[in-house]
Every structure is written in structure tokens, then in C-alpha cells.
C-alpha positions as a Markdown table, in Angstrom:
| # | Residue | x | y | z |
|---|---|---|---|---|
| 1 | Unk | 278.5 | 101.4 | 274.4 |
| 2 | Unk | 278.0 | 98.9 | 277.2 |
| 3 | Unk | 279.7 | 99.3 | 280.5 |
| 4 | Unk | 281.3 | 96.1 | 282.0 |
| 5 | Unk | 282.1 | 95.6 | 285.6 |
| 6 | Unk | 285.8 | 95.2 | 286.4 |
| 7 | Unk | 285.2 | 91.6 | 287.7 |
| 8 | Unk | 283.6 | 90.5 | 284.4 |
| 9 | Unk | 286.4 | 92.0 | 282.4 |
| 10 | Unk | 288.9 | 90.3 | 284.7 |
| 11 | Unk | 287.2 | 86.9 | 284.2 |
| 12 | Unk | 287.2 | 87.4 | 280.4 |
| 13 | Unk | 290.9 | 88.3 | 280.4 |
| 14 | Unk | 291.8 | 85.4 | 282.6 |
| 15 | Unk | 289.9 | 82.9 | 280.4 |
| 16 | Unk | 291.3 | 84.2 | 277.2 |
| 17 | Unk | 294.8 | 84.2 | 278.7 |
| 18 | Unk | 294.5 | 80.6 | 279.8 |
| 19 | Unk | 293.2 | 79.6 | 276.4 |
| 20 | Unk | 296.2 | 81.4 | 274.8 |
| 21 | Unk | 298.6 | 79.5 | 277.1 |
| 22 | Unk | 296.9 | 76.2 | 276.3 |
| 23 | Unk | 297.2 | 76.9 | 272.6 |
| 24 | Unk | 300.8 | 78.1 | 272.8 |
| 25 | Unk | 301.8 | 74.8 | 274.5 |
| 26 | Unk | 300.3 | 72.6 | 271.8 |
| 27 | Unk | 302.9 | 70.4 | 270.2 |
| 28 | Unk | 303.9 | 71.1 | 266.6 |
| 29 | Unk | 302.8 | 67.7 | 265.4 |
| 30 | Unk | 299.3 | 68.1 | 266.7 |
| 31 | Unk | 297.6 | 70.3 | 264.1 |
| 32 | Unk | 294.2 | 71.9 | 263.8 |
| 33 | Unk | 292.1 | 69.7 | 261.5 |
| 34 | Unk | 288.9 | 71.8 | 261.7 |
| 35 | Unk | 289.4 | 73.2 | 258.2 |
| 36 | Unk | 289.2 | 69.8 | 256.6 |
| 37 | Unk | 285.8 | 69.4 | 255.0 |
| 38 | Unk | 285.2 | 73.1 | 254.9 |
| 39 | Unk | 284.7 | 75.2 | 251.8 |
| 40 | Unk | 286.8 | 78.3 | 251.2 |
| 41 | Unk | 284.2 | 80.6 | 249.4 |
| 42 | Unk | 283.9 | 78.1 | 246.6 |
| 43 | Unk | 287.5 | 78.3 | 245.5 |
| 44 | Unk | 289.0 | 74.8 | 245.2 |
| 45 | Unk | 292.6 | 73.9 | 244.2 |
| 46 | Unk | 293.6 | 70.6 | 242.8 |
| 47 | Unk | 294.6 | 69.1 | 246.1 |
| 48 | Unk | 291.5 | 70.3 | 248.0 |
| 49 | Unk | 289.0 | 67.6 | 246.9 |
| 50 | Unk | 288.5 | 66.8 | 250.6 |
| 51 | Unk | 286.8 | 70.2 | 251.1 |
| 52 | Unk | 283.9 | 69.3 | 248.7 |
| 53 | Unk | 281.9 | 67.8 | 251.5 |
| 54 | Unk | 282.2 | 65.5 | 254.4 |
| 55 | Unk | 285.4 | 63.6 | 253.8 |
| 56 | Unk | 285.6 | 59.9 | 254.9 |
| 57 | Unk | 288.5 | 58.5 | 256.8 |
| 58 | Unk | 289.4 | 56.5 | 253.8 |
| 59 | Unk | 289.5 | 59.6 | 251.6 |
| 60 | Unk | 291.7 | 61.3 | 254.1 |
| 61 | Unk | 294.0 | 58.3 | 254.3 |
| 62 | Unk | 294.4 | 58.3 | 250.5 |
| 63 | Unk | 295.2 | 62.0 | 250.5 |
| 64 | Unk | 297.6 | 61.5 | 253.4 |
| 65 | Unk | 299.4 | 58.7 | 251.6 |
| 66 | Unk | 299.6 | 60.8 | 248.4 |
| 67 | Unk | 301.0 | 63.8 | 250.4 |
| 68 | Unk | 303.5 | 61.5 | 252.1 |
| 69 | Unk | 304.6 | 60.1 | 248.7 |
| 70 | Unk | 305.2 | 63.5 | 247.2 |
| 71 | Unk | 307.0 | 64.9 | 250.2 |
| 72 | Unk | 304.4 | 67.1 | 251.9 |
| 73 | Unk | 305.0 | 65.7 | 255.3 |
| 74 | Unk | 303.1 | 68.4 | 257.2 |
| 75 | Unk | 300.0 | 68.1 | 255.1 |
| 76 | Unk | 300.2 | 64.3 | 255.4 |
| 77 | Unk | 300.3 | 64.6 | 259.2 |
| 78 | Unk | 297.3 | 66.9 | 259.1 |
| 79 | Unk | 295.0 | 64.7 | 257.0 |
| 80 | Unk | 296.2 | 61.5 | 258.6 |
| 81 | Unk | 295.7 | 62.9 | 262.1 |
| 82 | Unk | 292.1 | 63.7 | 261.1 |
| 83 | Unk | 291.6 | 60.2 | 259.6 |
| 84 | Unk | 293.0 | 58.7 | 262.9 |
| 85 | Unk | 290.6 | 60.9 | 264.8 |
| 86 | Unk | 287.7 | 59.6 | 262.7 |
| 87 | Unk | 288.8 | 55.9 | 262.8 |
| 88 | Unk | 291.2 | 55.4 | 265.7 |
| 89 | Unk | 291.3 | 51.6 | 265.2 |
| 90 | Unk | 292.2 | 51.7 | 261.5 |
| 91 | Unk | 295.8 | 50.2 | 261.6 |
| 92 | Unk | 296.6 | 51.1 | 258.0 |
| 93 | Unk | 295.9 | 54.8 | 258.7 |
| 94 | Unk | 297.8 | 54.6 | 262.0 |
| 95 | Unk | 300.8 | 53.1 | 260.2 |
| 96 | Unk | 300.8 | 56.0 | 257.6 |
| 97 | Unk | 300.4 | 58.5 | 260.4 |
| 98 | Unk | 303.3 | 57.1 | 262.4 |
| 99 | Unk | 305.4 | 57.0 | 259.2 |
| 100 | Unk | 304.7 | 60.7 | 258.6 |
| 101 | Unk | 305.5 | 61.6 | 262.2 |
| 102 | Unk | 308.7 | 59.6 | 262.0 |
| 103 | Unk | 309.8 | 61.4 | 258.8 |
| 104 | Unk | 309.2 | 64.8 | 260.5 |
| 105 | Unk | 311.0 | 63.6 | 263.6 |
| 106 | Unk | 314.1 | 62.3 | 261.8 |
| 107 | Unk | 314.4 | 65.5 | 259.8 |
| 108 | Unk | 314.5 | 67.6 | 262.9 |
| 109 | Unk | 318.0 | 68.9 | 263.8 |
| 110 | Unk | 317.0 | 69.3 | 267.5 |
| 111 | Unk | 314.9 | 66.2 | 268.2 |
| 112 | Unk | 311.7 | 66.9 | 270.1 |
| 113 | Unk | 311.2 | 64.7 | 273.2 |
| 114 | Unk | 307.4 | 65.2 | 272.9 |
| 115 | Unk | 307.3 | 64.0 | 269.3 |
| 116 | Unk | 309.7 | 61.1 | 270.2 |
| 117 | Unk | 307.3 | 59.9 | 273.0 |
| 118 | Unk | 304.2 | 60.4 | 270.8 |
| 119 | Unk | 305.9 | 58.4 | 268.0 |
| 120 | Unk | 306.8 | 55.6 | 270.3 |
| 121 | Unk | 303.1 | 55.4 | 271.5 |
| 122 | Unk | 301.9 | 55.3 | 267.9 |
| 123 | Unk | 304.2 | 52.4 | 266.9 |
| 124 | Unk | 303.4 | 50.6 | 270.1 |
| 125 | Unk | 299.7 | 50.9 | 269.3 |
| 126 | Unk | 300.4 | 49.4 | 265.8 |
| 127 | Unk | 302.5 | 46.6 | 267.3 |
| 128 | Unk | 299.9 | 45.7 | 270.0 |
| 129 | Unk | 296.6 | 46.2 | 268.1 |
| 130 | Unk | 297.3 | 44.9 | 264.7 |
| 131 | Unk | 295.4 | 41.8 | 263.5 |
| 132 | Unk | 298.0 | 40.9 | 260.8 |
| 133 | Unk | 301.5 | 39.6 | 261.5 |
| 134 | Unk | 303.2 | 41.9 | 259.0 |
| 135 | Unk | 301.7 | 45.0 | 260.7 |
| 136 | Unk | 302.7 | 43.8 | 264.1 |
| 137 | Unk | 306.3 | 43.2 | 262.9 |
| 138 | Unk | 306.4 | 46.6 | 261.3 |
| 139 | Unk | 305.4 | 48.2 | 264.6 |
| 140 | Unk | 308.1 | 46.3 | 266.6 |
| 141 | Unk | 310.7 | 47.0 | 263.9 |
| 142 | Unk | 310.1 | 50.7 | 264.3 |
| 143 | Unk | 310.1 | 50.5 | 268.1 |
| 144 | Unk | 313.4 | 48.7 | 268.0 |
| 145 | Unk | 314.9 | 51.3 | 265.7 |
| 146 | Unk | 313.7 | 54.2 | 267.7 |
| 147 | Unk | 314.2 | 53.0 | 271.2 |
| 148 | Unk | 316.9 | 50.3 | 270.9 |
| 149 | Unk | 314.7 | 47.8 | 272.7 |
| 150 | Unk | 311.5 | 45.8 | 272.5 |
| 151 | Unk | 308.9 | 45.0 | 275.2 |
| 152 | Unk | 309.9 | 41.9 | 277.1 |
| 153 | Unk | 307.6 | 38.9 | 277.0 |
| 154 | Unk | 305.8 | 39.5 | 280.3 |
| 155 | Unk | 306.3 | 43.3 | 280.4 |
| 156 | Unk | 303.2 | 45.4 | 280.5 |
| 157 | Unk | 302.6 | 48.2 | 278.1 |
| 158 | Unk | 302.8 | 50.8 | 281.0 |
| 159 | Unk | 306.1 | 49.3 | 282.2 |
| 160 | Unk | 307.6 | 49.3 | 278.7 |
| 161 | Unk | 306.6 | 52.9 | 278.2 |
| 162 | Unk | 308.0 | 53.9 | 281.5 |
| 163 | Unk | 311.3 | 52.3 | 280.5 |
| 164 | Unk | 311.6 | 53.8 | 277.0 |
| 165 | Unk | 309.9 | 57.2 | 277.1 |
| 166 | Unk | 312.0 | 60.2 | 278.0 |
| 167 | Unk | 311.2 | 63.3 | 280.1 |
| 168 | Unk | 309.5 | 65.9 | 277.9 |
| 169 | Unk | 311.1 | 68.9 | 279.7 |
| 170 | Unk | 314.3 | 68.7 | 277.6 |
| 171 | Unk | 316.5 | 67.4 | 280.5 |
| 172 | Unk | 317.4 | 64.3 | 278.5 |
| 173 | Unk | 318.7 | 64.5 | 274.9 |
| 174 | Unk | 316.8 | 62.3 | 272.4 |
| 175 | Unk | 319.0 | 59.5 | 271.2 |
| 176 | Unk | 317.4 | 57.4 | 268.4 |
| 177 | Unk | 318.0 | 53.7 | 268.9 |
| 178 | Unk | 319.8 | 54.1 | 272.2 |
| 179 | Unk | 317.8 | 53.1 | 275.3 |
| 180 | Unk | 320.0 | 54.2 | 278.2 |
| 181 | Unk | 317.6 | 52.7 | 280.8 |
| 182 | Unk | 318.5 | 49.3 | 279.3 |
| 183 | Unk | 320.8 | 47.2 | 281.6 |
């Protein structure tokens, strides 16, 4: 058996402790997508076609859309998050991802400020980066519903976010559609 010096053991414990804290603070809507595209000893269920090889972002989007349609919100979030990671500028996928996150958010009894802020950023991305008017309008519609206000004409993205995002420490209760910083 190897003998380790106390300093080395201390460093190992400190690093693993920090990793544990970082993992523990991970928001519930950000999931581990590393299992997507991996085989589970050759056993495949009917909804695991994505594990047969390297899934494309389009295949993930279709699976996410199907999961969302059939009420599997958590699975939809997982595969749509992976699809967004693979193709961050794909607005169709971003819309589906934001819809899945919004479903999760609206079902929560105690609304999460972190999820609320993340959701606002997703819809703002859709509103600002869409090439098509209907997608832009959809983004703004959801922003208005969630925050109670829209970005003003000359307002920068950073200024709008500063105005509508809430502290994530729980000091402010999340109120959908009620922007209390509005004058």
C-alpha cells in the first residue's frame, strides 16, 4: 500500500471538496448531458435512439420537441440543452428550450429566481437574435408576460437585464408579469 504525505492528502481533499461544492450549487435546470450519445451496454429502450451514435443537434431538437409534447419536461430540457450547446445560434431549438424551461418554471410552487433570470435571458436571446419577425415577436411576448415590461427603444440589453432581473439570493420574491422596478 502506498504512503501519501499529509500535504498531498490535504490537497486532494481540498480539490474534491471544492468540486463537490461547485456541483452542489449547480442549478436544477442545468443538467448533465454527457450521457447523451453514449451506449448503456447495448441495451436500448424505445426513446433512446439518440444513444445509437453521435446525435446531431437536429435529432436532439426533434427528441426534445417530442418529449415536450408528451409532458416529459425534464427530459426535454436535457436534450434541448444539449442541442443548444451543439448549435447555440439555432433559434428554433432555443425557442423549444425556453418553452421547456418556462413550463418547468410555471409548475414550481416556490419560483426559483435563478431559473427566472435564466429564462428571461433565453427569451431575450430569441427576441434579439431571430431573423424572422414571428420568432422575434414570440420572444418579446414571453418577455412581456414574464417581466411585465419590454426593452425600451434605445435601452441596451445590459440595461434592460439590470432592470428586470432579480437577485438570485432569494431576497426578492419572483412575481411573474410584475416588474416592480418599472416606474
